[in-house]
C-alpha positions in Angstrom: 64.0 168.0 81.6 65.2 167.9 85.2 67.9 165.7 86.8 68.0 164.9 90.4 70.6 162.9 92.4 70.4 161.4 95.8 73.0 159.4 97.7 72.0 156.5 100.0 74.1 154.6 102.5 72.9 151.1 103.3 74.4 149.3 106.2 74.6 145.5 105.8 75.1 142.8 108.3 76.6 140.2 106.0 75.6 138.1 103.0 71.9 138.4 102.0 69.4 140.7 100.2 68.3 144.0 101.7 65.2 145.7 100.3 65.8 149.4 99.4 62.5 150.1 97.6 61.3 152.5 100.3 64.5 154.5 100.2 64.5 154.8 96.4 60.8 155.8 96.5 61.6 158.5 99.1 64.3 159.9 96.7 61.7 160.0 93.9 59.4 161.9 96.2 62.2 164.4 97.1 62.9 164.9 93.4 59.4 166.2 92.5 59.9 164.5 89.1 56.6 163.1 87.8 57.6 161.2 84.6 60.9 159.8 83.5 63.4 157.2 84.6 65.1 156.2 87.9 68.5 154.7 87.8 69.9 153.1 91.0 73.6 152.4 91.0 75.8 150.7 93.7 79.4 152.0 93.9 81.0 148.7 94.9 82.4 145.5 93.3 81.4 143.0 96.0 77.6 143.6 96.1 75.0 144.2 93.5 71.4 145.3 92.8 68.6 143.0 91.8 64.8 143.3 91.2 63.3 140.5 93.1 60.1 139.2 94.6 59.4 141.1 97.8 56.3 139.2 99.0 57.8 135.9 100.1 61.2 136.0 101.8 61.7 132.3 100.8 62.3 133.4 97.2 65.2 135.6 98.3 66.6 132.9 100.5 66.5 130.5 97.5 68.4 133.1 95.4 71.0 133.5 98.1 71.4 129.7 98.5 71.7 129.3 94.7 74.5 131.8 94.5 76.3 130.1 97.4 76.3 126.9 95.4 77.0 128.5 92.1 80.0 130.4 93.3 81.4 128.7 96.4 83.7 130.4 98.9 87.3 129.2 99.5 87.6 127.5 96.1 91.2 126.4 95.7 91.5 127.9 92.2 90.9 131.5 93.3 94.0 133.7 93.4 92.4 137.0 94.5 91.9 136.1 98.2 93.6 139.1 100.0 90.4 139.9 102.0 89.4 136.3 102.7 87.6 133.3 101.2 84.6 135.4 100.2 86.7 138.0 98.3 86.7 136.6 94.8 83.3 134.9 95.0 81.8 138.3 95.9 83.2 139.9 92.7 82.0 137.0 90.6 78.5 137.2 92.1 78.4 140.9 91.3 79.4 140.3 87.7 76.7 137.7 87.4 74.0 140.2 88.6 74.1 143.9 88.1 75.5 147.1 89.6 72.5 149.2 88.4 68.8 149.1 87.7 66.6 151.4 85.7 62.9 151.7 86.5 60.3 153.8 84.6 58.7 156.6 86.6 55.0 157.5 85.8 52.8 159.8 87.7 55.5 160.1 90.4 55.6 156.4 91.1 58.1 153.7 90.4 56.6 151.3 87.8 57.5 148.1 89.7 55.4 145.1 89.3 53.0 143.9 92.1 55.6 141.6 93.6 58.8 143.4 92.6 61.2 145.2 95.0 64.6 146.7 94.6 67.3 144.9 96.6 70.9 145.4 97.5 72.5 141.9 97.3 75.4 141.8 99.7 78.0 139.2 98.7 80.4 139.6 101.7 80.1 138.0 105.1 81.2 141.0 107.1 79.1 144.1 107.7 79.6 147.0 105.2 78.4 150.5 104.5 77.3 150.5 100.9 77.0 153.7 98.8 74.2 153.9 96.3 73.5 156.8 93.9 69.9 157.3 92.7 69.5 159.5 89.6 66.1 160.6 88.4 65.7 162.1 84.9 62.4 163.5 83.8 59.7 166.1 83.9 58.9 167.9 87.2 55.4 168.4 88.4 54.1 171.9 88.0 
C-alpha cells in the first residue's frame, strides 16, 4: 500500500466556485497509484470543497446565490466580525458544506460522474491563497 501527498495552492479572486479537478487529477498522475482513494482537504475555515456539476456554470451560480441568501452578510446578530461583514458568514458556509472530499481511484482515474467536478468554494470577498492537501492511498502500478 502506497501513500502519496501533494500540496496545492489555489488563488481566488473572491466569492465563487473554482474548479480544481485538473489539479487533483495531475496529483493522481504524479502519484503513480492505480487503485485506491483520493482525499482532498482544504486547510481553511472560510472556504470549502464541493462536488458539483461542471458542465453548466449556471448550476454553480445558483449554488452561490443560494448560499448568499441562506447566510447573508452583515447580519446584525453576528458577533465575530473582526475581519468584516463576510467573516462569520464564511465560517457558517464552510460548516454547511465540507472541508474534504474522498473520491475512489480505479485504473489511475478519479471515479467522478459524467458531470461532476471538484470545486473550491470561496466564501470570502477578498482574494486569497488557499492551501489544499491531496492524499492518495492505494496500490501503485507496476
